[in-house]
C-alpha positions as YAML, in Angstrom:
chain: A
units: angstrom
residues:
- id: 1
  name: MET
  ca: [0.17, -0.25, 0.15]
- id: 2
  name: GLN
  ca: [2.97, 2.42, 0.90]
- id: 3
  name: LYS
  ca: [4.60, 1.53, -2.50]
- id: 4
  name: LEU
  ca: [1.41, 2.19, -4.37]
- id: 5
  name: SER
  ca: [1.36, 5.63, -2.83]
- id: 6
  name: ARG
  ca: [4.90, 6.52, -3.48]
- id: 7
  name: PHE
  ca: [3.91, 5.34, -7.09]
- id: 8
  name: ARG
  ca: [1.14, 7.70, -7.18]
- id: 9
  name: PHE
  ca: [2.99, 10.64, -5.78]
- id: 10
  name: ARG
  ca: [5.61, 9.98, -8.55]
- id: 11
  name: ILE
  ca: [3.05, 10.11, -11.00]
- id: 12
  name: VAL
  ca: [1.53, 13.50, -9.72]
- id: 13
  name: PHE
  ca: [5.18, 14.87, -9.60]
- id: 14
  name: PHE
  ca: [5.64, 14.15, -12.89]
- id: 15
  name: VAL
  ca: [2.24, 14.99, -14.47]
- id: 16
  name: LEU
  ca: [1.88, 18.23, -12.98]
- id: 17
  name: PRO
  ca: [4.94, 20.01, -14.37]
- id: 18
  name: VAL
  ca: [4.31, 18.61, -17.69]
- id: 19
  name: ALA
  ca: [0.83, 19.87, -17.89]
- id: 20
  name: SER
  ca: [2.05, 23.38, -16.56]
- id: 21
  name: LEU
  ca: [4.61, 23.59, -19.74]
- id: 22
  name: LEU
  ca: [1.64, 22.65, -21.83]
- id: 23
  name: PHE
  ca: [-0.61, 24.97, -20.85]
- id: 24
  name: LEU
  ca: [2.07, 27.98, -20.62]
- id: 25
  name: ALA
  ca: [2.86, 26.86, -24.18]
- id: 26
  name: ALA
  ca: [-0.82, 26.82, -24.96]
- id: 27
  name: PHE
  ca: [-1.03, 30.46, -23.66]
- id: 28
  name: ARG
  ca: [1.75, 31.98, -25.35]
- id: 29
  name: PHE
  ca: [0.46, 30.35, -28.45]
- id: 30
  name: GLN
  ca: [-2.82, 31.75, -27.95]
- id: 31
  name: ARG
  ca: [-1.34, 35.17, -27.40]
- id: 32
  name: HIS
  ca: [0.58, 35.23, -30.68]
- id: 33
  name: GLU
  ca: [-2.32, 34.17, -32.65]
- id: 34
  name: HIS
  ca: [-4.27, 36.74, -30.79]
- id: 35
  name: ALA
  ca: [-1.48, 39.31, -31.56]
- id: 36
  name: HIS
  ca: [-0.92, 38.39, -35.16]
- id: 37
  name: ALA
  ca: [-4.83, 38.77, -35.99]
- id: 38
  name: ILE
  ca: [-4.70, 42.30, -34.38]
- id: 39
  name: SER
  ca: [-1.80, 43.33, -36.54]
- id: 40
  name: SER
  ca: [-3.24, 41.78, -39.73]
- id: 41
  name: VAL
  ca: [-6.40, 44.10, -39.14]
- id: 42
  name: PRO
  ca: [-5.96, 46.80, -42.12]
- id: 43
  name: THR
  ca: [-5.66, 50.22, -40.41]
- id: 44
  name: SER
  ca: [-6.40, 53.62, -42.47]
- id: 45
  name: SER
  ca: [-2.96, 53.85, -43.28]
- id: 46
  name: SER
  ca: [-2.49, 50.55, -44.69]
- id: 47
  name: ARG
  ca: [-5.42, 50.95, -46.87]
- id: 48
  name: THR
  ca: [-4.62, 54.27, -48.16]
- id: 49
  name: SER
  ca: [-0.85, 53.22, -48.83]
- id: 50
  name: GLN
  ca: [-2.32, 51.15, -51.77]
- id: 51
  name: LEU
  ca: [-2.80, 54.79, -53.65]
- id: 52
  name: PRO
  ca: [-0.04, 56.86, -55.61]
- id: 53
  name: ALA
  ca: [0.36, 60.35, -54.56]
- id: 54
  name: THR
  ca: [-1.63, 61.68, -57.70]
- id: 55
  name: ILE
  ca: [-5.31, 60.66, -58.24]
- id: 56
  name: LEU
  ca: [-7.16, 62.23, -61.19]
- id: 57
  name: TRP
  ca: [-11.22, 62.39, -61.14]
- id: 58
  name: ALA
  ca: [-12.94, 61.14, -64.40]
- id: 59
  name: TRP
  ca: [-16.30, 62.64, -64.21]
- id: 60
  name: GLU
  ca: [-19.51, 61.61, -66.49]
- id: 61
  name: ARG
  ca: [-17.83, 61.70, -69.80]
- id: 62
  name: PRO
  ca: [-15.84, 59.53, -72.17]
- id: 63
  name: GLU
  ca: [-12.41, 59.30, -70.92]
- id: 64
  name: ARG
  ca: [-9.05, 57.81, -72.28]
- id: 65
  name: LEU
  ca: [-6.49, 57.98, -69.43]
- id: 66
  name: ASP
  ca: [-4.52, 55.05, -71.09]
- id: 67
  name: PHE
  ca: [-1.58, 57.34, -70.83]
- id: 68
  name: ILE
  ca: [-0.86, 57.58, -67.39]
- id: 69
  name: ASP
  ca: [1.79, 55.88, -65.59]
- id: 70
  name: SER
  ca: [-0.07, 53.66, -62.94]
- id: 71
  name: GLU
  ca: [2.99, 53.82, -60.81]
- id: 72
  name: LYS
  ca: [2.43, 57.69, -60.04]
- id: 73
  name: VAL
  ca: [-1.07, 58.02, -60.95]
- id: 74
  name: ALA
  ca: [-4.42, 56.47, -60.45]
- id: 75
  name: VAL
  ca: [-8.19, 57.31, -61.19]
- id: 76
  name: ALA
  ca: [-11.11, 58.03, -59.45]
- id: 77
  name: PHE
  ca: [-14.15, 57.59, -61.76]
- id: 78
  name: LEU
  ca: [-17.63, 58.21, -61.23]
- id: 79
  name: ALA
  ca: [-19.01, 54.83, -60.98]
- id: 80
  name: LYS
  ca: [-22.56, 55.38, -60.01]
- id: 81
  name: THR
  ca: [-24.91, 58.20, -59.34]
- id: 82
  name: ILE
  ca: [-27.72, 57.65, -56.47]
- id: 83
  name: TYR
  ca: [-30.92, 59.99, -56.35]
- id: 84
  name: LEU
  ca: [-32.79, 60.39, -52.94]
- id: 85
  name: ARG
  ca: [-36.28, 60.90, -54.10]
- id: 86
  name: GLY
  ca: [-38.81, 60.85, -51.44]
- id: 87
  name: ASP
  ca: [-38.78, 57.26, -49.66]
- id: 88
  name: ARG
  ca: [-37.07, 55.90, -52.93]
- id: 89
  name: VAL
  ca: [-33.45, 55.52, -53.98]
- id: 90
  name: VAL
  ca: [-32.90, 55.75, -57.53]
- id: 91
  name: SER
  ca: [-29.55, 54.45, -59.03]
- id: 92
  name: ARG
  ca: [-28.18, 55.44, -62.38]
- id: 93
  name: PRO
  ca: [-24.65, 53.63, -63.51]
- id: 94
  name: ARG
  ca: [-21.68, 55.44, -65.53]
- id: 95
  name: LEU
  ca: [-22.84, 55.49, -69.22]
- id: 96
  name: GLN
  ca: [-19.80, 56.63, -70.49]
- id: 97
  name: PRO
  ca: [-16.44, 54.73, -71.51]
- id: 98
  name: LEU
  ca: [-13.30, 54.83, -69.44]
- id: 99
  name: THR
  ca: [-9.97, 53.54, -71.02]
- id: 100
  name: LEU
  ca: [-7.20, 52.72, -68.18]
- id: 101
  name: PRO
  ca: [-3.91, 51.03, -68.66]
- id: 102
  name: PRO
  ca: [-3.74, 47.31, -67.41]
- id: 103
  name: GLY
  ca: [-3.26, 47.42, -63.59]
- id: 104
  name: ALA
  ca: [-4.10, 50.80, -63.11]
- id: 105
  name: ARG
  ca: [-5.53, 51.45, -59.55]
- id: 106
  name: VAL
  ca: [-8.93, 52.84, -59.35]
- id: 107
  name: VAL
  ca: [-11.11, 54.62, -56.88]
- id: 108
  name: ALA
  ca: [-14.77, 53.91, -57.56]
- id: 109
  name: VAL
  ca: [-17.01, 57.08, -56.73]
- id: 110
  name: ALA
  ca: [-20.70, 57.34, -55.94]
- id: 111
  name: ARG
  ca: [-22.23, 60.89, -56.16]
- id: 112
  name: ILE
  ca: [-25.46, 61.20, -54.05]
- id: 113
  name: GLU
  ca: [-28.20, 63.48, -55.01]
- id: 114
  name: SER
  ca: [-30.64, 64.63, -52.32]
- id: 115
  name: GLU
  ca: [-33.69, 65.99, -54.44]
- id: 116
  name: HIS
  ca: [-35.82, 68.90, -53.20]
- id: 117
  name: SER
  ca: [-37.90, 69.21, -56.36]
- id: 118
  name: THR
  ca: [-41.63, 70.47, -56.44]
- id: 119
  name: ASP
  ca: [-42.46, 66.64, -57.22]
- id: 120
  name: TYR
  ca: [-40.59, 65.84, -53.48]
- id: 121
  name: SER
  ca: [-41.12, 69.07, -52.05]
- id: 122
  name: LYS
  ca: [-40.83, 67.49, -48.66]
- id: 123
  name: GLY
  ca: [-37.33, 66.39, -49.71]
- id: 124
  name: PRO
  ca: [-35.99, 62.67, -49.36]
- id: 125
  name: ALA
  ca: [-37.32, 60.20, -46.37]
- id: 126
  name: LEU
  ca: [-33.76, 59.71, -45.31]
- id: 127
  name: SER
  ca: [-35.22, 56.66, -43.84]
- id: 128
  name: PRO
  ca: [-33.42, 53.36, -42.34]
- id: 129
  name: ALA
  ca: [-34.76, 51.54, -45.66]
- id: 130
  name: GLN
  ca: [-33.10, 54.36, -47.87]
- id: 131
  name: ILE
  ca: [-29.99, 53.97, -45.84]
- id: 132
  name: ARG
  ca: [-29.95, 50.21, -46.11]
- id: 133
  name: GLU
  ca: [-30.42, 50.20, -49.80]
- id: 134
  name: THR
  ca: [-28.10, 53.04, -50.31]
- id: 135
  name: ALA
  ca: [-25.35, 51.48, -48.55]
- id: 136
  name: SER
  ca: [-26.04, 48.12, -50.43]
- id: 137
  name: THR
  ca: [-25.79, 49.66, -53.58]
- id: 138
  name: ILE
  ca: [-22.61, 51.87, -52.94]
- id: 139
  name: SER
  ca: [-20.94, 48.55, -51.41]
- id: 140
  name: LYS
  ca: [-21.08, 46.51, -54.64]
- id: 141
  name: LEU
  ca: [-18.42, 49.20, -56.27]
- id: 142
  name: GLY
  ca: [-15.90, 47.48, -54.08]
- id: 143
  name: SER
  ca: [-16.13, 44.35, -56.03]
- id: 144
  name: LEU
  ca: [-15.16, 46.21, -59.57]
- id: 145
  name: PRO
  ca: [-11.81, 45.25, -60.71]
- id: 146
  name: ASN
  ca: [-8.59, 47.03, -59.42]
- id: 147
  name: VAL
  ca: [-10.86, 49.01, -56.97]
- id: 148
  name: VAL
  ca: [-8.89, 49.75, -53.92]
- id: 149
  name: MET
  ca: [-10.88, 52.61, -52.43]
- id: 150
  name: VAL
  ca: [-14.73, 53.79, -52.75]
- id: 151
  name: GLN
  ca: [-15.46, 57.47, -52.25]
- id: 152
  name: VAL
  ca: [-18.63, 58.81, -51.55]
- id: 153
  name: ASP
  ca: [-19.45, 62.35, -52.84]
- id: 154
  name: PHE
  ca: [-22.31, 63.79, -51.01]
- id: 155
  name: ASP
  ca: [-23.11, 67.49, -49.88]
- id: 156
  name: ALA
  ca: [-24.82, 66.68, -46.99]
- id: 157
  name: THR
  ca: [-27.03, 69.64, -45.42]
- id: 158
  name: THR
  ca: [-26.82, 69.77, -41.41]
- id: 159
  name: SER
  ca: [-30.18, 68.19, -41.05]
- id: 160
  name: GLU
  ca: [-28.77, 65.28, -43.54]
- id: 161
  name: ARG
  ca: [-25.66, 64.39, -41.25]
- id: 162
  name: ALA
  ca: [-27.40, 61.80, -38.94]
- id: 163
  name: PHE
  ca: [-28.38, 59.92, -42.44]
- id: 164
  name: TYR
  ca: [-24.73, 60.12, -43.78]
- id: 165
  name: ARG
  ca: [-23.06, 59.26, -40.67]
- id: 166
  name: GLU
  ca: [-25.15, 55.77, -40.42]
- id: 167
  name: LEU
  ca: [-25.14, 55.41, -44.07]
- id: 168
  name: LEU
  ca: [-21.10, 55.46, -43.84]
- id: 169
  name: THR
  ca: [-21.09, 53.11, -40.70]
- id: 170
  name: GLN
  ca: [-23.29, 50.72, -42.60]
- id: 171
  name: LEU
  ca: [-21.09, 51.08, -45.75]
- id: 172
  name: ARG
  ca: [-17.84, 50.31, -43.97]
- id: 173
  name: GLY
  ca: [-19.17, 46.96, -42.78]
- id: 174
  name: LYS
  ca: [-20.08, 45.79, -46.09]
- id: 175
  name: LEU
  ca: [-16.77, 46.59, -47.74]
- id: 176
  name: PRO
  ca: [-13.89, 44.59, -47.54]
- id: 177
  name: PRO
  ca: [-11.42, 45.29, -45.03]
- id: 178
  name: SER
  ca: [-8.80, 45.89, -46.98]
- id: 179
  name: THR
  ca: [-10.88, 48.47, -49.36]
- id: 180
  name: ALA
  ca: [-10.49, 52.26, -48.30]
- id: 181
  name: LEU
  ca: [-13.24, 54.29, -47.93]
- id: 182
  name: SER
  ca: [-13.08, 58.05, -48.68]
- id: 183
  name: ILE
  ca: [-15.41, 61.22, -48.77]
- id: 184
  name: THR
  ca: [-15.28, 64.40, -50.60]
- id: 185
  name: ALA
  ca: [-15.80, 67.37, -47.99]
- id: 186
  name: LEU
  ca: [-16.73, 70.79, -48.26]
- id: 187
  name: ALA
  ca: [-13.99, 72.93, -47.06]
- id: 188
  name: SER
  ca: [-16.24, 74.36, -44.07]
- id: 189
  name: TRP
  ca: [-16.52, 70.77, -42.91]
- id: 190
  name: CYS
  ca: [-12.68, 70.64, -42.39]
- id: 191
  name: LYS
  ca: [-12.33, 74.03, -40.45]
- id: 192
  name: GLY
  ca: [-14.43, 75.05, -37.60]
- id: 193
  name: ASP
  ca: [-16.77, 72.26, -38.03]
- id: 194
  name: ASN
  ca: [-15.79, 69.05, -36.10]
- id: 195
  name: TRP
  ca: [-18.53, 66.55, -37.26]
- id: 196
  name: LEU
  ca: [-16.51, 64.62, -39.31]
- id: 197
  name: GLU
  ca: [-14.20, 63.11, -36.64]
- id: 198
  name: ASP
  ca: [-16.14, 60.15, -35.63]
- id: 199
  name: LEU
  ca: [-17.16, 59.03, -39.05]
- id: 200
  name: PRO
  ca: [-15.51, 55.75, -40.20]
- id: 201
  name: VAL
  ca: [-13.83, 56.84, -43.06]
- id: 202
  name: ASP
  ca: [-10.05, 56.54, -44.06]
- id: 203
  name: GLU
  ca: [-10.02, 60.08, -45.40]
- id: 204
  name: ALA
  ca: [-12.26, 63.32, -45.97]
- id: 205
  name: VAL
  ca: [-11.05, 65.07, -49.23]
- id: 206
  name: PRO
  ca: [-11.41, 68.95, -48.50]
- id: 207
  name: MET
  ca: [-12.89, 70.45, -51.90]
- id: 208
  name: LEU
  ca: [-10.85, 73.50, -52.66]
- id: 209
  name: PHE
  ca: [-12.30, 74.68, -55.33]
- id: 210
  name: ARG
  ca: [-15.76, 75.95, -56.37]
- id: 211
  name: MET
  ca: [-15.75, 77.39, -52.95]
- id: 212
  name: GLY
  ca: [-17.87, 80.59, -53.46]
- id: 213
  name: ILE
  ca: [-17.71, 83.32, -50.98]
- id: 214
  name: GLU
  ca: [-15.75, 81.09, -48.71]
- id: 215
  name: ARG
  ca: [-12.55, 81.09, -51.18]
- id: 216
  name: LYS
  ca: [-10.67, 83.84, -49.98]
- id: 217
  name: GLN
  ca: [-10.97, 83.02, -46.54]
- id: 218
  name: PHE
  ca: [-9.83, 79.48, -46.72]
- id: 219
  name: LEU
  ca: [-6.97, 80.36, -49.48]
- id: 220
  name: SER
  ca: [-5.85, 82.92, -46.77]
- id: 221
  name: GLY
  ca: [-5.59, 80.59, -44.38]
- id: 222
  name: LEU
  ca: [-3.85, 77.97, -46.42]
- id: 223
  name: SER
  ca: [-1.29, 80.84, -47.27]
- id: 224
  name: ALA
  ca: [-0.62, 81.29, -43.69]
- id: 225
  name: GLY
  ca: [-0.02, 77.65, -43.02]
- id: 226
  name: GLU
  ca: [-2.95, 77.23, -40.81]
- id: 227
  name: PRO
  ca: [-3.93, 73.24, -40.71]
- id: 228
  name: PHE
  ca: [-7.61, 72.14, -41.27]
- id: 229
  name: THR
  ca: [-9.25, 71.46, -37.83]
- id: 230
  name: SER
  ca: [-10.28, 67.82, -38.58]
- id: 231
  name: ARG
  ca: [-7.45, 65.20, -39.03]
- id: 232
  name: LEU
  ca: [-9.35, 63.43, -41.63]
- id: 233
  name: CYS
  ca: [-8.86, 66.14, -44.00]
- id: 234
  name: ARG
  ca: [-5.08, 66.58, -43.36]
- id: 235
  name: SER
  ca: [-4.02, 63.74, -45.78]
- id: 236
  name: SER
  ca: [-5.62, 64.69, -49.03]
- id: 237
  name: ALA
  ca: [-6.80, 67.50, -51.04]
- id: 238
  name: GLY
  ca: [-9.13, 68.09, -53.93]
- id: 239
  name: VAL
  ca: [-8.08, 70.98, -56.53]
- id: 240
  name: SER
  ca: [-9.20, 71.97, -60.29]
- id: 241
  name: THR
  ca: [-7.08, 72.28, -63.05]
- id: 242
  name: ASP
  ca: [-8.97, 75.70, -63.95]
- id: 243
  name: GLU
  ca: [-8.61, 77.24, -60.34]
- id: 244
  name: PRO
  ca: [-5.02, 76.65, -59.53]
- id: 245
  name: LEU
  ca: [-3.56, 77.19, -56.24]
- id: 246
  name: ALA
  ca: [-0.49, 79.41, -55.12]
- id: 247
  name: GLN
  ca: [-0.20, 77.74, -51.95]
- id: 248
  name: MET
  ca: [-1.08, 74.00, -51.26]
- id: 249
  name: PRO
  ca: [-1.17, 72.21, -47.96]
- id: 250
  name: ARG
  ca: [1.06, 69.49, -47.64]
- id: 251
  name: VAL
  ca: [-0.75, 66.31, -48.30]
- id: 252
  name: GLN
  ca: [-0.26, 62.75, -49.30]
- id: 253
  name: ARG
  ca: [-2.67, 62.33, -51.86]
- id: 254
  name: LEU
  ca: [-3.99, 65.07, -54.43]
- id: 255
  name: TYR
  ca: [-7.02, 64.77, -56.28]
- id: 256
  name: VAL
  ca: [-7.34, 66.63, -59.41]
- id: 257
  name: PHE
  ca: [-10.56, 67.45, -61.32]
- id: 258
  name: ASN
  ca: [-10.41, 68.71, -64.87]
- id: 259
  name: PRO
  ca: [-13.51, 70.17, -66.35]
- id: 260
  name: ARG
  ca: [-12.20, 69.33, -69.77]
- id: 261
  name: VAL
  ca: [-11.24, 65.86, -71.14]
- id: 262
  name: TRP
  ca: [-8.05, 64.72, -69.64]
- id: 263
  name: SER
  ca: [-4.84, 64.65, -72.11]
- id: 264
  name: PRO
  ca: [-1.20, 63.99, -71.73]
- id: 265
  name: ASP
  ca: [-0.47, 67.96, -71.66]
- id: 266
  name: ALA
  ca: [-3.31, 68.50, -69.10]
- id: 267
  name: LEU
  ca: [-1.71, 66.00, -67.13]
- id: 268
  name: ASN
  ca: [2.11, 67.22, -67.28]
- id: 269
  name: THR
  ca: [0.93, 70.62, -66.77]
- id: 270
  name: THR
  ca: [-0.84, 69.54, -63.24]
- id: 271
  name: MET
  ca: [2.14, 67.34, -62.22]
- id: 272
  name: GLU
  ca: [4.64, 69.98, -62.99]
- id: 273
  name: ALA
  ca: [2.28, 72.95, -60.92]
- id: 274
  name: TYR
  ca: [1.90, 70.91, -57.92]
- id: 275
  name: GLU
  ca: [5.20, 69.43, -58.06]
- id: 276
  name: ARG
  ca: [3.98, 65.72, -58.05]
...
């Protein structure tokens, strides 16, 4: 009986350290896997790093952009226009051809129009159903060839901001984690108006053209080196070829709109003007 007790003691003495080592190894493996999972989740910087420093907007017209250097230039093309009419969502796809070089990185742009015509005097419903349908419609752009970013262009009024915030939240959840999400932004949204800060987007592109009466004020601020209040507006900017800026904020990505058809000469002039 005494021998049996000693035998049992030896077994316990041997098994406990082995079990402890196995538990410790499993714990360390689990921590490593957890850390790896966290590190593999795409961040805003990793998503937007897929884009070059210059991005050309290609709006609703035939465009041949097969002359661009796809290592230096990407294209943001109007892919879909969405109209909010009463309680309806009306979607119109791009109707004009677009020619790009093989492998060019692409930003698919969805333009949202909130209609307040006489037929819809009360304006759009901005209902949960409209949010779901609009988010679902835009999310499909993320599966188009070579699309690395989806951009939403919506001049939301103050009363439409809650709708827009929820739309972007649902859209972010529907897009692949590696696909970046961008919005265009009125200059006033970026300076002195902090409503952008909690939006689930990777960037907000301040539109530094067609600014109307605010143009002089914002341009004087840029000349003085004043940064935008919103951090989301500090990594990119939008300009137009017919409104050149003498002073530009230092940004990682410059979006360029051209009211005329793009050509090699127009692109070269833009690259020289902004030292891209």
